[in-house]
N, C-alpha and C positions, 0 to 999 in steps of 0.2 A: 504493499499498500503507500504510496506517496504521501507526503507529509499533509495531515488536515489542517485546515486554514478556516478560519472565522472571522468575518469582516463586517464592519458596520459603516454605513455610508448616510449622512454625515457622523462621523464620532461624536462632536461636540456642537449644540444647538440650542436654541431656545425651545422649551418644552413642547411648544405644538407643532414642531417640525417633524413630520414623518419619517422612518430611518429605514433604509433597506439592509436587512440582514442575511447574510449569505454563508453557506459552507462550501467548500471544495475540497477535493483531494480524498473523497471516500470511495469505497468500494461501490461500483454501481451496482444499485438494487439495496444497499445495505441499510440498516437501520441506524439513523442518527439522532442521537439526543440533544436537544439544546435545553440549557436550564439559565436562568435569570435570577440573581439577587441582587436586591437593593436595599441598603440602610435607609429608614425614614424616620426621622425622631428618634434614632438609637435603636430600632426595631428591624429585624431582617424582613423583607417581603420576598417569596421565593415562588417560582413558577417552573414547570418542566413539561415539556412537549416532545413527542417521538415523530421523526419523519423518515421517509424512505427516499435514498437517494437517487437520481434519474440516471440515464444511461452514462452520463459524463461523470457522474460521482459527485453530483451537486445539489444542493438545497438553496432554494430561494423563497424567503417567506411571503414575497410579494405575489407570489406564484403558486406554491405549494402548502397544502391543507395537513395539518399532522395527522397521523393514524392512531395516534393515542395522546394522553395526558392531559392537561389540563385545561384546554380549550379545542373547539373543531372548527371547521372551516378555514378558508384562505384570509388570514390577517395580519399584515406587515407587522403590527406591534402587539399582537397576541401574547408574548411574551411579557409584556409590561401589564397591561388591563387584567389577565388572568392571575397576576400575583396574588397570593394570601399571606398572612402573617401568622405563621405557626405559634409565635409565643401567646399569642391572645392579645399583644400591645395594641393592636387596630382598634380595640374597644376603648381604649384612653389616648392615643395618641394620632396626631395628622398623618396624612398619607405625605406630607412635605416636611423638610426640615426646620428647624425653628427658626433660622433666618433665611429671609428670600435670597441672600447673598451667596448662601451655601447652595453647590447644585446637587442635583440628585445623580449619583453615579451607581450604574448597574453594571455588575460583572455578569458577563455572558460567558457561558461554555458550550462547548460543542465535543461531544463523543461519540466514537464509533469503534467499536472492538476496544484494543489497548490504545487507540490514537485520542489524543486529547489535543482541544486548541481553545483560547481564551481571547476575549475583546473587551474593551471598555466602551461604553455608551453613557455620555454625560448630558443631562437635560437641564438648561439653565432657564430661570425666571428672569434675572436682571439682565437688560441688554447692556452694553458698554455705555455709560454716560448717563445712563437713568437715575435719579436722586430719590433718596428716602427721606421723608420729615414726619415725626412724630407730631401730631397736633393735640394740644391740650391748653387752648387759649381763646380769648372771645366767645368763650361758651360752646366750642366746638370741639369734639374729640374724635380721633380718628388718626389714620396713616395718610399722608399724600406722596404719591409717587409721581415725578414729572419725567418727560423725556430728554433726551440729550438736546444740547441746541438751543438758540434763543427763542425760537417760537415764531409769533405766536401758534398754539395748538388748541383745538378743541377740548372738553374737559367731560368726564363721566364720573358720576357719584355711584357708588355701589353700597347696596344694603343688604345684610345677612337676613337671614331666617330666624327661625324658632331657636336655632343655637345659640343666639347672639354673637357678641363678639364682632371682630372684623376681619374680613377676606384679603388679606395681603398676596398671596400668590395670585389673585385675579387681577387686583390692581396694578401689580409689578408688572405682569404678563400686557396689560392694557397700555402701561407708559410705553413700553417696546413697541408697541404699534403707532406710537405718535401720539398720545392723549393724555392730558393730566389726570389721574386717578385718584380720587379721595374715596377711601373705604371707611365709610361713617361709622362710629360707633352710636348704637342707642340704648342697648341694655346688654347685660352680661360681659362688662368690660370695666375695666379701672377709670373711674372718672365720670361714670354714667349710672343710672339705676341697674339694679339685679335682675328684674324682670320685666317683662313687655307691658303689663298692666298699666295703664294710663300714661301712655307716652302720648306728649303734646307734640300736634303737627307742626306748631309753630317754630320746633327746634329745628325741624327739616327745611322749613323756609328760611330761617336765618343762616343754617349752613350752607344752602344754595346763593345766599347774598354773600356770605363770608369767601365761599370758592371764588364766585367772579371778581370780588375785590383782590383776591391773593394772586389769581394766576391770569386774569385779563384772556379770558379763552378767544381764541379765533371765530371770529363770527358771533361773538357772546353766545356761543353755543354750551350748553350744558345738559347731558343727558341724566336720566337717572334708572340705573339699572339695578332690579332686586331679585332675590332667590326665594321662592315658596312665600313666606309670610313677607319677606322684602320684596318681593312679587306684588302681592297684594300692595304693598305700601306704595311701591313705585306708580301704580296707576292711581293709586288713592292721591298722591302727591301732583301728579299730572291734572288730576280734575280739580283739586283744590287750589291749587297755586300755576295756572297754566300759564301765566305770564312769566314765570321763573323756569319753568321746566321746557327743555327744547325739544324733547324727544323722550320717550319712555321705552324700557325693555323689562317686559315681565316673564321671568323664568319659572316654569311650573307656578304661575299664580292664581289667585282667586278673581272670579267676577264680583265677591260679594265681601263687605266689611266683618271680619270674625272676632270673637271674643278673644280671651287670652289662651285657650286651649293649653298645650302641654308647656309652654313657656310662661303661664300665668303665675303672678304672686300667690301663693297657697292661701294666704289671707282672704284674697278676692275671689279665688275660684276660678275654674277654667270658663267659667259662663260670665264673667266678670267683663268689663271692657279692656279693649287694648288702645284705642286711641281716642284722645282727647282734641277738641277744636274749641277755643274761645274758654276753655275751661270746662266744658261739657263733653260728655262721653258721646260718641258716636254711635248709633245705633247698629247693632251687629245681627246676624242673620239668626242667632239661637234666641233673641230678644222677643219673647211673645208668640214665639213658634210652636204651632200645634202639633207638628208632624216629628219635629227634631228628636232625637233620641240618642243617647250615649250608650244605649245597652249592645248594640251590635259591637262596639268597641269593647266595652268593659266586661263582656262576657265571652270574649272571642278567645280562642286559644292562641298562645305565643307561638311565634311573634304576632302581636295584633296589629289590624289593619284599620287604620284610623280612618280611612276614606268610607269603610261601611257605615260609620257614623255620620259622616259628613252628606251624604247622599239622601238621608233621612230628611234633613232641613229643606230639599228641594220641594217636597210634599205640601208645603205651605206658600203659594204663590204670593200672598199677601206679605209675609214675612220676608220674603225675598225681594219683593219690591222695596220695600222699607230700608233693605239693607244692601241694595245693588250699588255698586260705584257707579258715578255718573259718568262714566268715560267718554262719553260725547262732549264734554267740557275739553277734552285734551285737546291741544292745538298743533302738536308735531307728530312726527311718524311714529309708528307704534311697531314693536316687535314682540311676539309671542311663542315661547317654548313651551311644549308639553310632552307628557308621557301618556299614552294609552293605558298603561298597567299601574297608574300612579297609586302609590299604597297609602298616601297621606292625605289626599284630597283628590277630587275628579278632575285634575288640571287640563285635560284635554276638553270636557266639557265646558269649564269655566273660560277657556281660551276661545272657544267656539262662541259663547255668550257675548264675550267682549268684541269680539271681530264683528258678528252680527249687529250689536249695537251701534258699533263705529260706522258700519255699512248703512244702516238704517238712517242714521244722523247724517249721513253724505259726507263724512269724513273725508276731506280731500287728501291731506298727507297719506304716505305709503302704509299700508298695514300689512305687515309681514307675520304669517303664522305657520310655524314648523313644527309638526307633531312626528313623534316616532310611536308607533302604536304598540309596540312590545317594550317600550322603555318605562320605567318607572318615574319616581321622585327626584332621585339623585342624578339630575343632568347637571354636571358641574364644570368637569375641565378636562382639556385634552390629555388622553396619553398618560393617565395614573389608574391604579388599580380600580376596579368596579366589582368586587367580589363580596364586599363588605354591603348587603343589601339589608338585614337585619340588624338593628344595634339596639343599646341600650339609650333612650334619650338623655342628654345632657342635664335637663332640666327635670322632666317629670320623674326619671329613672325607671320607665316602663320599656321593656322588650318590643320594639315595633318594628314593621317592614315597611320599607319604602317601594317596593315592588320591583317589577321588571327583570330582568337577568343580566347576567355581567355582560354578555356580548351584545345585546339589546343598548344597556346603558353605554358600553364602550362606544357604540356607533353613534349614539345621540350626543355624548360628550363632545366628539370631533364635528358633527355636524352643526351643533348648535353653537359652536365657539366660531367656524366658518360663517354660518349665517349672521352672528352678530358682525363680524369684521365687514361684511358685503353690506349689511344694513345701515353701519356706523357710516362707512364710506359714501353710501348713498346720501344719507341724512346730512353728511356735512360738505357734500359736494366734491368728495373724492379726496 
């Protein structure tokens, strides 16, 4: 046998860049095992897949499906999204390193009989020249990433969901694409409240004003992008402060105002209010709802599926009408991302409702809706592990499932990120 060789192209690039992984030098028709190990926040994530070499003794992951192992079907980045964390650290630690400046380094191995080869793959969040600024001033808390160069650049404000905190990886990568990116903290982070309950919408209006004053965005463009409860919030902000929000991206969003749910202050309960405006709680879909019931969730077998309770609320059209987000007030372009097997809530149905409301209102700016029928709620980030579908909620402590499959969620992760870039390019004029 000639020497076994394992190649990654490109070796070192931003995390959203797909790679070509190839093996050469195997015996024609021989079985080749490819393994991948990535330390993430101090915990090793592993995958393994077995391939059959072609007549030339080669394996090409952009062409070949494994005959066994941790994933099926042709997938160039299958060794990454199929990784699992055997130590259990996945329950408590992120899929990224603590600092966005620290890249993810994956050690790839190929073995065929006694022959073995290794290669390194580096995935980066920070592009050269991107700067990071921790913000805790003027009543605004979060982290701001800015592109290299003098600009001006358009801006995006990111909002996390019911996990709280901030999403630095997303903001860092967005800055690499030429946008000021503020990941804004509003609960579950030092300097802000612990729970989502009674969050004042005026805080976000102030943050938008602050961001504009700080970065002087190109064309005065500031988009708001939110995930899950953050997607609900992004649509709500676009409808409440249309003169401050240039565009809205709702990732697995809601069409309705919801109560605190899993992220609620226990003293107020999950049916207490999430959002305040002028000091008054916004009506949410559980308020006075004659059909809403938590029973399908509370009595469900673990991992529980929150969406089974969410759909009960749709049985009261009067309550739904009271809690509907008036998205027709949004003035700019809208992007909707959803999964058809969403375990948290029916984001595909919600996205359809939002799109229909905008169409009925004659909304002139572009509305883009991208749906992945087999994906779940965790449509998050390109080329990271998607095997963690069920987890213990960090606030409620309940084991729940977000739905979907690892393969479908991986496809949605990549497609949604590409859709976001295309949508922003169109919204900002390229």
